[in-house]
Biopython code that builds the backbone (N, CA, C, O; Angstrom):
import numpy as np
from Bio.PDB.StructureBuilder import StructureBuilder

atoms = [
    (1, "MET", "N", (162.103, 100.500, 28.566)),
    (1, "MET", "CA", (162.168, 99.600, 29.691)),
    (1, "MET", "C", (161.291, 100.111, 30.837)),
    (1, "MET", "O", (160.572, 99.326, 31.457)),
    (2, "GLU", "N", (161.339, 101.418, 31.128)),
    (2, "GLU", "CA", (160.556, 101.962, 32.235)),
    (2, "GLU", "C", (159.061, 101.830, 31.980)),
    (2, "GLU", "O", (158.288, 101.648, 32.920)),
    (3, "ARG", "N", (158.651, 101.919, 30.737)),
    (3, "ARG", "CA", (157.234, 101.737, 30.413)),
    (3, "ARG", "C", (156.779, 100.327, 30.729)),
    (3, "ARG", "O", (155.676, 100.130, 31.239)),
    (4, "ILE", "N", (157.606, 99.356, 30.436)),
    (4, "ILE", "CA", (157.269, 97.959, 30.714)),
    (4, "ILE", "C", (157.187, 97.733, 32.216)),
    (4, "ILE", "O", (156.250, 97.099, 32.701)),
    (5, "ILE", "N", (158.153, 98.242, 32.944)),
    (5, "ILE", "CA", (158.157, 98.087, 34.402)),
    (5, "ILE", "C", (156.893, 98.695, 35.006)),
    (5, "ILE", "O", (156.304, 98.132, 35.929)),
    (6, "GLY", "N", (156.487, 99.836, 34.483)),
    (6, "GLY", "CA", (155.289, 100.498, 34.989)),
    (6, "GLY", "C", (154.015, 99.707, 34.760)),
    (6, "GLY", "O", (153.027, 99.910, 35.465)),
    (7, "LEU", "N", (154.025, 98.810, 33.786)),
    (7, "LEU", "CA", (152.847, 98.008, 33.491)),
    (7, "LEU", "C", (152.745, 96.755, 34.354)),
    (7, "LEU", "O", (151.678, 96.149, 34.451)),
    (8, "LEU", "N", (153.838, 96.373, 34.972)),
    (8, "LEU", "CA", (153.849, 95.172, 35.791)),
    (8, "LEU", "C", (153.056, 95.371, 37.069)),
    (8, "LEU", "O", (153.018, 96.473, 37.615)),
    (9, "ASP", "N", (152.422, 94.306, 37.547)),
    (9, "ASP", "CA", (151.738, 94.369, 38.837)),
    (9, "ASP", "C", (152.773, 94.618, 39.924)),
    (9, "ASP", "O", (153.902, 94.133, 39.848)),
    (10, "GLY", "N", (152.374, 95.381, 40.935)),
    (10, "GLY", "CA", (153.277, 95.634, 42.049)),
    (10, "GLY", "C", (154.295, 96.708, 41.769)),
    (10, "GLY", "O", (155.337, 96.748, 42.423)),
    (11, "ASP", "N", (154.027, 97.588, 40.809)),
    (11, "ASP", "CA", (155.008, 98.644, 40.542)),
    (11, "ASP", "C", (155.031, 99.620, 41.714)),
    (11, "ASP", "O", (154.245, 99.491, 42.653)),
    (12, "ASP", "N", (155.929, 100.591, 41.655)),
    (12, "ASP", "CA", (156.163, 101.457, 42.801)),
    (12, "ASP", "C", (154.986, 102.361, 43.162)),
    (12, "ASP", "O", (155.017, 102.981, 44.224)),
    (13, "ARG", "N", (153.967, 102.461, 42.339)),
    (13, "ARG", "CA", (152.787, 103.247, 42.710)),
    (13, "ARG", "C", (152.103, 102.639, 43.922)),
    (13, "ARG", "O", (151.526, 103.364, 44.733)),
    (14, "GLU", "N", (152.158, 101.332, 44.056)),
    (14, "GLU", "CA", (151.501, 100.663, 45.168)),
    (14, "GLU", "C", (152.266, 100.824, 46.466)),
    (14, "GLU", "O", (151.695, 100.627, 47.538)),
    (15, "ILE", "N", (153.530, 101.173, 46.404)),
    (15, "ILE", "CA", (154.306, 101.329, 47.628)),
    (15, "ILE", "C", (154.678, 102.788, 47.858)),
    (15, "ILE", "O", (155.677, 103.082, 48.514)),
    (16, "GLY", "N", (153.887, 103.685, 47.328)),
    (16, "GLY", "CA", (154.100, 105.093, 47.617)),
    (16, "GLY", "C", (154.535, 105.953, 46.456)),
    (16, "GLY", "O", (154.734, 107.152, 46.647)),
    (17, "GLY", "N", (154.690, 105.420, 45.284)),
    (17, "GLY", "CA", (155.041, 106.239, 44.134)),
    (17, "GLY", "C", (156.518, 106.526, 44.018)),
    (17, "GLY", "O", (157.351, 105.941, 44.709)),
    (18, "LEU", "N", (156.813, 107.438, 43.130)),
    (18, "LEU", "CA", (158.197, 107.826, 42.857)),
    (18, "LEU", "C", (158.665, 108.893, 43.832)),
    (18, "LEU", "O", (157.862, 109.643, 44.388)),
    (19, "ASP", "N", (159.944, 108.947, 44.025)),
    (19, "ASP", "CA", (160.521, 110.079, 44.745)),
    (19, "ASP", "C", (160.628, 111.266, 43.795)),
    (19, "ASP", "O", (160.281, 112.391, 44.154)),
    (20, "VAL", "N", (161.116, 111.007, 42.568)),
    (20, "VAL", "CA", (161.385, 112.085, 41.622)),
    (20, "VAL", "C", (160.964, 111.681, 40.208)),
    (20, "VAL", "O", (161.350, 110.626, 39.704)),
    (21, "ALA", "N", (160.163, 112.546, 39.584)),
    (21, "ALA", "CA", (159.816, 112.398, 38.170)),
    (21, "ALA", "C", (160.642, 113.422, 37.407)),
    (21, "ALA", "O", (160.657, 114.602, 37.758)),
    (22, "VAL", "N", (161.323, 112.976, 36.374)),
    (22, "VAL", "CA", (162.217, 113.843, 35.615)),
    (22, "VAL", "C", (161.566, 114.196, 34.278)),
    (22, "VAL", "O", (161.298, 113.315, 33.460)),
    (23, "THR", "N", (161.314, 115.486, 34.060)),
    (23, "THR", "CA", (160.716, 115.928, 32.802)),
    (23, "THR", "C", (161.796, 116.080, 31.740)),
    (23, "THR", "O", (162.976, 116.244, 32.051)),
    (24, "VAL", "N", (161.373, 116.023, 30.489)),
    (24, "VAL", "CA", (162.279, 116.205, 29.351)),
    (24, "VAL", "C", (161.673, 117.310, 28.489)),
    (24, "VAL", "O", (160.713, 117.076, 27.754)),
    (25, "MET", "N", (162.232, 118.500, 28.581)),
    (25, "MET", "CA", (161.667, 119.647, 27.879)),
    (25, "MET", "C", (162.193, 119.793, 26.451)),
    (25, "MET", "O", (161.576, 120.475, 25.632)),
    (26, "ASP", "N", (163.316, 119.165, 26.149)),
    (26, "ASP", "CA", (163.898, 119.251, 24.813)),
    (26, "ASP", "C", (164.683, 117.969, 24.554)),
    (26, "ASP", "O", (165.480, 117.547, 25.392)),
    (27, "ASP", "N", (164.462, 117.357, 23.407)),
    (27, "ASP", "CA", (165.145, 116.108, 23.079)),
    (27, "ASP", "C", (166.665, 116.250, 23.108)),
    (27, "ASP", "O", (167.372, 115.290, 23.416)),
    (28, "GLU", "N", (167.169, 117.437, 22.790)),
    (28, "GLU", "CA", (168.616, 117.661, 22.784)),
    (28, "GLU", "C", (169.220, 117.517, 24.181)),
    (28, "GLU", "O", (170.414, 117.247, 24.314)),
    (29, "TRP", "N", (168.411, 117.694, 25.215)),
    (29, "TRP", "CA", (168.901, 117.646, 26.594)),
    (29, "TRP", "C", (168.594, 116.316, 27.266)),
    (29, "TRP", "O", (168.815, 116.168, 28.468)),
    (30, "ALA", "N", (168.090, 115.348, 26.512)),
    (30, "ALA", "CA", (167.700, 114.055, 27.082)),
    (30, "ALA", "C", (168.882, 113.372, 27.774)),
    (30, "ALA", "O", (168.716, 112.765, 28.832)),
    (31, "LYS", "N", (170.059, 113.467, 27.186)),
    (31, "LYS", "CA", (171.224, 112.827, 27.794)),
    (31, "LYS", "C", (171.520, 113.435, 29.172)),
    (31, "LYS", "O", (171.880, 112.720, 30.107)),
    (32, "GLU", "N", (171.367, 114.747, 29.286)),
    (32, "GLU", "CA", (171.611, 115.416, 30.561)),
    (32, "GLU", "C", (170.598, 114.984, 31.618)),
    (32, "GLU", "O", (170.974, 114.697, 32.754)),
    (33, "VAL", "N", (169.314, 114.936, 31.250)),
    (33, "VAL", "CA", (168.309, 114.553, 32.244)),
    (33, "VAL", "C", (168.426, 113.081, 32.601)),
    (33, "VAL", "O", (168.103, 112.694, 33.724)),
    (34, "MET", "N", (168.876, 112.264, 31.680)),
    (34, "MET", "CA", (169.130, 110.859, 32.013)),
    (34, "MET", "C", (170.256, 110.756, 33.035)),
    (34, "MET", "O", (170.237, 109.893, 33.912)),
    (35, "GLY", "N", (171.232, 111.643, 32.911)),
    (35, "GLY", "CA", (172.304, 111.700, 33.905)),
    (35, "GLY", "C", (171.779, 112.093, 35.274)),
    (35, "GLY", "O", (172.214, 111.544, 36.286)),
    (36, "PHE", "N", (170.841, 113.047, 35.315)),
    (36, "PHE", "CA", (170.226, 113.438, 36.594)),
    (36, "PHE", "C", (169.548, 112.223, 37.229)),
    (36, "PHE", "O", (169.743, 111.938, 38.411)),
    (37, "ALA", "N", (168.758, 111.518, 36.436)),
    (37, "ALA", "CA", (168.029, 110.358, 36.956)),
    (37, "ALA", "C", (168.995, 109.286, 37.447)),
    (37, "ALA", "O", (168.763, 108.665, 38.484)),
    (38, "GLY", "N", (170.065, 109.071, 36.713)),
    (38, "GLY", "CA", (171.062, 108.085, 37.131)),
    (38, "GLY", "C", (171.705, 108.442, 38.459)),
    (38, "GLY", "O", (171.891, 107.579, 39.317)),
    (39, "ARG", "N", (172.046, 109.723, 38.632)),
    (39, "ARG", "CA", (172.635, 110.157, 39.902)),
    (39, "ARG", "C", (171.646, 110.015, 41.055)),
    (39, "ARG", "O", (172.025, 109.647, 42.167)),
    (40, "LEU", "N", (170.385, 110.309, 40.784)),
    (40, "LEU", "CA", (169.362, 110.185, 41.832)),
    (40, "LEU", "C", (169.150, 108.722, 42.208)),
    (40, "LEU", "O", (168.990, 108.398, 43.384)),
    (41, "ARG", "N", (169.148, 107.852, 41.222)),
    (41, "ARG", "CA", (169.017, 106.409, 41.516)),
    (41, "ARG", "C", (170.210, 105.909, 42.307)),
    (41, "ARG", "O", (170.057, 105.106, 43.227)),
    (42, "SER", "N", (171.394, 106.378, 41.954)),
    (42, "SER", "CA", (172.599, 105.993, 42.703)),
    (42, "SER", "C", (172.531, 106.458, 44.152)),
    (42, "SER", "O", (173.121, 105.842, 45.039)),
    (43, "ALA", "N", (171.806, 107.554, 44.384)),
    (43, "ALA", "CA", (171.641, 108.077, 45.743)),
    (43, "ALA", "C", (170.497, 107.373, 46.478)),
    (43, "ALA", "O", (170.199, 107.708, 47.624)),
    (44, "GLY", "N", (169.851, 106.390, 45.818)),
    (44, "GLY", "CA", (168.805, 105.617, 46.466)),
    (44, "GLY", "C", (167.395, 106.142, 46.278)),
    (44, "GLY", "O", (166.471, 105.699, 46.960)),
    (45, "LEU", "N", (167.218, 107.081, 45.362)),
    (45, "LEU", "CA", (165.896, 107.655, 45.127)),
    (45, "LEU", "C", (165.204, 106.955, 43.964)),
    (45, "LEU", "O", (165.830, 106.635, 42.953)),
    (46, "ARG", "N", (163.916, 106.723, 44.120)),
    (46, "ARG", "CA", (163.119, 106.127, 43.044)),
    (46, "ARG", "C", (162.809, 107.235, 42.052)),
    (46, "ARG", "O", (162.043, 108.151, 42.354)),
    (47, "SER", "N", (163.403, 107.152, 40.868)),
    (47, "SER", "CA", (163.192, 108.198, 39.865)),
    (47, "SER", "C", (162.866, 107.569, 38.514)),
    (47, "SER", "O", (163.264, 106.447, 38.203)),
    (48, "GLU", "N", (162.130, 108.340, 37.734)),
    (48, "GLU", "CA", (161.718, 107.879, 36.414)),
    (48, "GLU", "C", (161.747, 109.073, 35.469)),
    (48, "GLU", "O", (161.471, 110.203, 35.874)),
    (49, "ILE", "N", (162.084, 108.816, 34.211)),
    (49, "ILE", "CA", (162.171, 109.853, 33.194)),
    (49, "ILE", "C", (160.927, 109.796, 32.314)),
    (49, "ILE", "O", (160.476, 108.714, 31.938)),
    (50, "TYR", "N", (160.376, 110.955, 31.988)),
    (50, "TYR", "CA", (159.230, 111.034, 31.084)),
    (50, "TYR", "C", (159.664, 110.576, 29.703)),
    (50, "TYR", "O", (160.612, 111.121, 29.137)),
    (51, "LEU", "N", (158.979, 109.582, 29.159)),
    (51, "LEU", "CA", (159.335, 109.032, 27.852)),
    (51, "LEU", "C", (158.282, 109.306, 26.785)),
    (51, "LEU", "O", (158.381, 108.794, 25.670)),
    (52, "GLY", "N", (157.279, 110.105, 27.118)),
    (52, "GLY", "CA", (156.243, 110.436, 26.155)),
    (52, "GLY", "C", (156.748, 111.387, 25.082)),
    (52, "GLY", "O", (157.877, 111.874, 25.142)),
    (53, "SER", "N", (155.896, 111.641, 24.105)),
    (53, "SER", "CA", (156.300, 112.488, 22.987)),
    (53, "SER", "C", (156.023, 113.971, 23.227)),
    (53, "SER", "O", (156.591, 114.817, 22.537)),
    (54, "SER", "N", (155.166, 114.301, 24.187)),
    (54, "SER", "CA", (154.822, 115.699, 24.425)),
    (54, "SER", "C", (155.928, 116.415, 25.192)),
    (54, "SER", "O", (156.480, 115.873, 26.149)),
    (55, "ARG", "N", (156.243, 117.613, 24.774)),
    (55, "ARG", "CA", (157.227, 118.431, 25.491)),
    (55, "ARG", "C", (156.526, 119.532, 26.276)),
    (55, "ARG", "O", (157.173, 120.464, 26.753)),
    (56, "LYS", "N", (155.200, 119.428, 26.411)),
    (56, "LYS", "CA", (154.446, 120.406, 27.191)),
    (56, "LYS", "C", (154.605, 120.108, 28.675)),
    (56, "LYS", "O", (154.397, 118.979, 29.121)),
    (57, "LEU", "N", (154.975, 121.129, 29.427)),
    (57, "LEU", "CA", (155.215, 120.959, 30.849)),
    (57, "LEU", "C", (153.968, 120.469, 31.574)),
    (57, "LEU", "O", (154.063, 119.594, 32.435)),
    (58, "ALA", "N", (152.802, 121.017, 31.245)),
    (58, "ALA", "CA", (151.567, 120.618, 31.934)),
    (58, "ALA", "C", (151.307, 119.120, 31.783)),
    (58, "ALA", "O", (150.910, 118.461, 32.744)),
    (59, "LYS", "N", (151.524, 118.589, 30.606)),
    (59, "LYS", "CA", (151.301, 117.159, 30.380)),
    (59, "LYS", "C", (152.310, 116.326, 31.168)),
    (59, "LYS", "O", (151.962, 115.274, 31.705)),
    (60, "GLN", "N", (153.544, 116.785, 31.237)),
    (60, "GLN", "CA", (154.564, 116.046, 31.977)),
    (60, "GLN", "C", (154.315, 116.115, 33.484)),
    (60, "GLN", "O", (154.563, 115.143, 34.197)),
    (61, "LEU", "N", (153.831, 117.246, 33.965)),
    (61, "LEU", "CA", (153.512, 117.339, 35.392)),
    (61, "LEU", "C", (152.303, 116.463, 35.735)),
    (61, "LEU", "O", (152.234, 115.907, 36.831)),
    (62, "LYS", "N", (151.361, 116.339, 34.814)),
    (62, "LYS", "CA", (150.238, 115.426, 35.034)),
    (62, "LYS", "C", (150.749, 113.996, 35.116)),
    (62, "LYS", "O", (150.309, 113.224, 35.969)),
    (63, "TRP", "N", (151.679, 113.639, 34.229)),
    (63, "TRP", "CA", (152.302, 112.315, 34.275)),
    (63, "TRP", "C", (152.965, 112.096, 35.624)),
    (63, "TRP", "O", (152.821, 111.028, 36.219)),
    (64, "ALA", "N", (153.693, 113.097, 36.116)),
    (64, "ALA", "CA", (154.360, 112.985, 37.423)),
    (64, "ALA", "C", (153.333, 112.775, 38.534)),
    (64, "ALA", "O", (153.545, 111.964, 39.435)),
    (65, "ALA", "N", (152.229, 113.500, 38.469)),
    (65, "ALA", "CA", (151.176, 113.341, 39.478)),
    (65, "ALA", "C", (150.554, 111.947, 39.386)),
    (65, "ALA", "O", (150.275, 111.328, 40.412)),
    (66, "ASP", "N", (150.338, 111.454, 38.176)),
    (66, "ASP", "CA", (149.784, 110.113, 37.989)),
    (66, "ASP", "C", (150.718, 109.045, 38.551)),
    (66, "ASP", "O", (150.258, 108.016, 39.044)),
    (67, "ARG", "N", (152.018, 109.282, 38.479)),
    (67, "ARG", "CA", (153.021, 108.353, 39.014)),
    (67, "ARG", "C", (153.215, 108.540, 40.518)),
    (67, "ARG", "O", (154.026, 107.857, 41.142)),
    (68, "ARG", "N", (152.453, 109.481, 41.089)),
    (68, "ARG", "CA", (152.507, 109.816, 42.517)),
    (68, "ARG", "C", (153.926, 110.204, 42.945)),
    (68, "ARG", "O", (154.413, 109.788, 43.997)),
    (69, "ALA", "N", (154.565, 111.003, 42.111)),
    (69, "ALA", "CA", (155.916, 111.483, 42.405)),
    (69, "ALA", "C", (155.862, 112.531, 43.508)),
    (69, "ALA", "O", (154.945, 113.351, 43.551)),
    (70, "ARG", "N", (156.827, 112.501, 44.381)),
    (70, "ARG", "CA", (156.939, 113.502, 45.445)),
    (70, "ARG", "C", (157.472, 114.811, 44.885)),
    (70, "ARG", "O", (157.022, 115.888, 45.277)),
    (71, "PHE", "N", (158.441, 114.721, 43.959)),
    (71, "PHE", "CA", (159.049, 115.891, 43.330)),
    (71, "PHE", "C", (159.126, 115.684, 41.820)),
    (71, "PHE", "O", (159.174, 114.554, 41.334)),
    (72, "ALA", "N", (159.135, 116.793, 41.094)),
    (72, "ALA", "CA", (159.360, 116.756, 39.648)),
    (72, "ALA", "C", (160.539, 117.677, 39.338)),
    (72, "ALA", "O", (160.651, 118.766, 39.900)),
    (73, "LEU", "N", (161.403, 117.237, 38.455)),
    (73, "LEU", "CA", (162.524, 118.058, 38.007)),
    (73, "LEU", "C", (162.156, 118.711, 36.691)),
    (73, "LEU", "O", (161.641, 118.060, 35.782)),
    (74, "ILE", "N", (162.423, 119.996, 36.598)),
    (74, "ILE", "CA", (162.182, 120.751, 35.368)),
    (74, "ILE", "C", (163.514, 121.331, 34.921)),
    (74, "ILE", "O", (164.156, 122.080, 35.658)),
    (75, "TYR", "N", (163.920, 120.982, 33.716)),
    (75, "TYR", "CA", (165.201, 121.428, 33.181)),
    (75, "TYR", "C", (164.942, 122.004, 31.797)),
    (75, "TYR", "O", (165.027, 121.315, 30.781)),
    (76, "GLY", "N", (164.626, 123.286, 31.797)),
    (76, "GLY", "CA", (164.329, 123.986, 30.553)),
    (76, "GLY", "C", (165.490, 124.852, 30.103)),
    (76, "GLY", "O", (166.602, 124.748, 30.621)),
    (77, "ARG", "N", (165.217, 125.696, 29.142)),
    (77, "ARG", "CA", (166.258, 126.559, 28.554)),
    (77, "ARG", "C", (166.915, 127.458, 29.610)),
    (77, "ARG", "O", (168.141, 127.553, 29.675)),
    (78, "GLN", "N", (166.095, 128.112, 30.431)),
    (78, "GLN", "CA", (166.636, 129.013, 31.448)),
    (78, "GLN", "C", (167.488, 128.251, 32.463)),
    (78, "GLN", "O", (168.577, 128.700, 32.819)),
    (79, "GLU", "N", (166.996, 127.104, 32.929)),
    (79, "GLU", "CA", (167.749, 126.313, 33.900)),
    (79, "GLU", "C", (169.081, 125.865, 33.308)),
    (79, "GLU", "O", (170.118, 125.920, 33.970)),
    (80, "ARG", "N", (169.040, 125.425, 32.061)),
    (80, "ARG", "CA", (170.269, 124.938, 31.409)),
    (80, "ARG", "C", (171.298, 126.059, 31.301)),
    (80, "ARG", "O", (172.483, 125.847, 31.555)),
    (81, "THR", "N", (170.844, 127.245, 30.925)),
    (81, "THR", "CA", (171.743, 128.397, 30.795)),
    (81, "THR", "C", (172.394, 128.745, 32.132)),
    (81, "THR", "O", (173.569, 129.107, 32.185)),
    (82, "GLU", "N", (171.619, 128.633, 33.207)),
    (82, "GLU", "CA", (172.105, 129.028, 34.533)),
    (82, "GLU", "C", (172.749, 127.887, 35.315)),
    (82, "GLU", "O", (173.246, 128.111, 36.418)),
    (83, "GLY", "N", (172.754, 126.662, 34.768)),
    (83, "GLY", "CA", (173.335, 125.516, 35.460)),
    (83, "GLY", "C", (172.514, 125.080, 36.666)),
    (83, "GLY", "O", (173.058, 124.614, 37.667)),
    (84, "LEU", "N", (171.195, 125.239, 36.555)),
    (84, "LEU", "CA", (170.283, 124.917, 37.655)),
    (84, "LEU", "C", (169.234, 123.909, 37.198)),
    (84, "LEU", "O", (169.072, 123.654, 36.005)),
    (85, "VAL", "N", (168.538, 123.352, 38.159)),
    (85, "VAL", "CA", (167.380, 122.502, 37.906)),
    (85, "VAL", "C", (166.273, 123.005, 38.816)),
    (85, "VAL", "O", (166.511, 123.268, 39.994)),
    (86, "THR", "N", (165.065, 123.140, 38.282)),
    (86, "THR", "CA", (163.936, 123.525, 39.113)),
    (86, "THR", "C", (163.335, 122.263, 39.714)),
    (86, "THR", "O", (163.001, 121.318, 38.998)),
    (87, "VAL", "N", (163.202, 122.258, 41.035)),
    (87, "VAL", "CA", (162.607, 121.140, 41.760)),
    (87, "VAL", "C", (161.219, 121.586, 42.193)),
    (87, "VAL", "O", (161.074, 122.550, 42.945)),
    (88, "ARG", "N", (160.207, 120.886, 41.719)),
    (88, "ARG", "CA", (158.821, 121.212, 42.064)),
    (88, "ARG", "C", (158.308, 120.202, 43.081)),
    (88, "ARG", "O", (158.349, 118.994, 42.846)),
    (89, "ASP", "N", (157.828, 120.701, 44.203)),
    (89, "ASP", "CA", (157.185, 119.873, 45.217)),
    (89, "ASP", "C", (155.787, 119.573, 44.693)),
    (89, "ASP", "O", (154.976, 120.487, 44.551)),
    (90, "MET", "N", (155.497, 118.330, 44.408)),
    (90, "MET", "CA", (154.221, 117.968, 43.798)),
    (90, "MET", "C", (153.055, 118.059, 44.779)),
    (90, "MET", "O", (151.900, 118.119, 44.357)),
    (91, "ASP", "N", (153.335, 118.071, 46.070)),
    (91, "ASP", "CA", (152.262, 118.212, 47.060)),
    (91, "ASP", "C", (151.832, 119.663, 47.211)),
    (91, "ASP", "O", (150.639, 119.967, 47.203)),
    (92, "SER", "N", (152.796, 120.551, 47.347)),
    (92, "SER", "CA", (152.478, 121.958, 47.613)),
    (92, "SER", "C", (152.493, 122.834, 46.361)),
    (92, "SER", "O", (151.877, 123.900, 46.347)),
    (93, "GLY", "N", (153.184, 122.401, 45.321)),
    (93, "GLY", "CA", (153.334, 123.206, 44.115)),
    (93, "GLY", "C", (154.491, 124.189, 44.196)),
    (93, "GLY", "O", (154.777, 124.889, 43.225)),
    (94, "ASP", "N", (155.164, 124.249, 45.348)),
    (94, "ASP", "CA", (156.317, 125.139, 45.500)),
    (94, "ASP", "C", (157.453, 124.674, 44.597)),
    (94, "ASP", "O", (157.638, 123.479, 44.369)),
    (95, "GLN", "N", (158.199, 125.633, 44.095)),
    (95, "GLN", "CA", (159.338, 125.328, 43.235)),
    (95, "GLN", "C", (160.581, 126.031, 43.771)),
    (95, "GLN", "O", (160.510, 127.134, 44.312)),
    (96, "LYS", "N", (161.716, 125.366, 43.605)),
    (96, "LYS", "CA", (162.983, 125.926, 44.056)),
    (96, "LYS", "C", (164.045, 125.541, 43.036)),
    (96, "LYS", "O", (164.075, 124.409, 42.554)),
    (97, "GLN", "N", (164.916, 126.491, 42.713)),
    (97, "GLN", "CA", (166.007, 126.186, 41.797)),
    (97, "GLN", "C", (167.230, 125.743, 42.598)),
    (97, "GLN", "O", (167.624, 126.379, 43.576)),
    (98, "ILE", "N", (167.813, 124.639, 42.152)),
    (98, "ILE", "CA", (168.949, 124.010, 42.821)),
    (98, "ILE", "C", (170.064, 123.851, 41.796)),
    (98, "ILE", "O", (169.807, 123.562, 40.627)),
    (99, "SER", "N", (171.296, 124.040, 42.238)),
    (99, "SER", "CA", (172.410, 123.805, 41.321)),
    (99, "SER", "C", (172.492, 122.313, 41.007)),
    (99, "SER", "O", (172.139, 121.475, 41.838)),
    (100, "ILE", "N", (172.947, 121.998, 39.839)),
    (100, "ILE", "CA", (173.040, 120.607, 39.408)),
    (100, "ILE", "C", (173.917, 119.810, 40.367)),
    (100, "ILE", "O", (173.622, 118.650, 40.656)),
    (101, "ASP", "N", (174.983, 120.414, 40.857)),
    (101, "ASP", "CA", (175.887, 119.726, 41.777)),
    (101, "ASP", "C", (175.225, 119.376, 43.106)),
    (101, "ASP", "O", (175.610, 118.393, 43.740)),
    (102, "GLN", "N", (174.246, 120.154, 43.537)),
    (102, "GLN", "CA", (173.582, 119.953, 44.827)),
    (102, "GLN", "C", (172.298, 119.139, 44.718)),
    (102, "GLN", "O", (171.677, 118.835, 45.736)),
    (103, "LEU", "N", (171.895, 118.785, 43.521)),
    (103, "LEU", "CA", (170.593, 118.176, 43.287)),
    (103, "LEU", "C", (170.377, 116.880, 44.077)),
    (103, "LEU", "O", (169.392, 116.767, 44.806)),
    (104, "ALA", "N", (171.263, 115.921, 43.946)),
    (104, "ALA", "CA", (171.087, 114.628, 44.615)),
    (104, "ALA", "C", (171.044, 114.800, 46.132)),
    (104, "ALA", "O", (170.200, 114.195, 46.794)),
    (105, "ALA", "N", (171.929, 115.608, 46.689)),
    (105, "ALA", "CA", (171.950, 115.814, 48.143)),
    (105, "ALA", "C", (170.664, 116.482, 48.614)),
    (105, "ALA", "O", (170.089, 116.080, 49.625)),
    (106, "HIS", "N", (170.213, 117.494, 47.889)),
    (106, "HIS", "CA", (168.984, 118.209, 48.254)),
    (106, "HIS", "C", (167.781, 117.269, 48.250)),
    (106, "HIS", "O", (167.003, 117.245, 49.204)),
    (107, "LEU", "N", (167.633, 116.504, 47.189)),
    (107, "LEU", "CA", (166.471, 115.628, 47.079)),
    (107, "LEU", "C", (166.541, 114.436, 48.028)),
    (107, "LEU", "O", (165.516, 113.993, 48.545)),
    (108, "THR", "N", (167.730, 113.923, 48.256)),
    (108, "THR", "CA", (167.884, 112.821, 49.199)),
    (108, "THR", "C", (167.420, 113.267, 50.581)),
    (108, "THR", "O", (166.687, 112.548, 51.260)),
    (109, "GLU", "N", (167.849, 114.446, 50.989)),
    (109, "GLU", "CA", (167.446, 114.977, 52.300)),
    (109, "GLU", "C", (165.936, 115.174, 52.362)),
    (109, "GLU", "O", (165.300, 114.783, 53.341)),
    (110, "ARG", "N", (165.364, 115.770, 51.338)),
    (110, "ARG", "CA", (163.918, 116.052, 51.330)),
    (110, "ARG", "C", (163.091, 114.759, 51.274)),
    (110, "ARG", "O", (162.047, 114.673, 51.919)),
    (111, "CYS", "N", (163.538, 113.770, 50.521)),
    (111, "CYS", "CA", (162.770, 112.532, 50.393)),
    (111, "CYS", "C", (162.839, 111.681, 51.653)),
    (111, "CYS", "O", (161.863, 111.015, 51.998)),
    (112, "VAL", "N", (163.957, 111.689, 52.337)),
    (112, "VAL", "CA", (164.074, 110.944, 53.588)),
    (112, "VAL", "C", (163.106, 111.512, 54.623)),
    (112, "VAL", "O", (162.476, 110.761, 55.367)),
    (113, "VAL", "N", (162.989, 112.827, 54.669)),
    (113, "VAL", "CA", (162.082, 113.494, 55.608)),
    (113, "VAL", "C", (160.640, 113.127, 55.304)),
    (113, "VAL", "O", (159.853, 112.937, 56.230)),
    (114, "SER", "N", (160.268, 113.021, 54.018)),
    (114, "SER", "CA", (158.876, 112.801, 53.655)),
    (114, "SER", "C", (158.455, 111.331, 53.651)),
    (114, "SER", "O", (157.267, 111.049, 53.493)),
    (115, "ARG", "N", (159.375, 110.392, 53.819)),
    (115, "ARG", "CA", (159.005, 108.954, 53.789)),
    (115, "ARG", "C", (158.422, 108.523, 55.100)),
    (115, "ARG", "O", (158.057, 107.358, 55.260)),
]
sb = StructureBuilder()
sb.init_structure("model")
sb.init_model(0)
sb.init_chain("A")
sb.init_seg("    ")
for serial, (resi, resn, name, xyz) in enumerate(atoms, 1):
    if name == "N":
        sb.init_residue(resn, " ", resi, " ")
    sb.init_atom(name, np.array(xyz, "f"), 0.0, 1.0, " ", f" {name:<3s}", serial, name[0])
structure = sb.get_structure()
């Protein structure tokens, strides 16, 4: 569905891009990252999940940049073990690890400031 929406004229790239691009580093964790995206959308953030077949981080970050995302979420093996999500600022390249429970609040605050 998100691929179709992205093809329509007037998609969110024309009005400033995404707030958050969510990477998928392992198919087994797709349900968890979909939950992250759902919580972010419920908090009013424009978020999209990477639906491509590549699990390479560089390719997914390029996708996030192409979607003009303000932030990218990285949820890999280390983050999953520690109950954290890495939030990458796509403008500066800075990364910060945030607890899953604090994710929506952290990003909502940061995205409101940058709009």
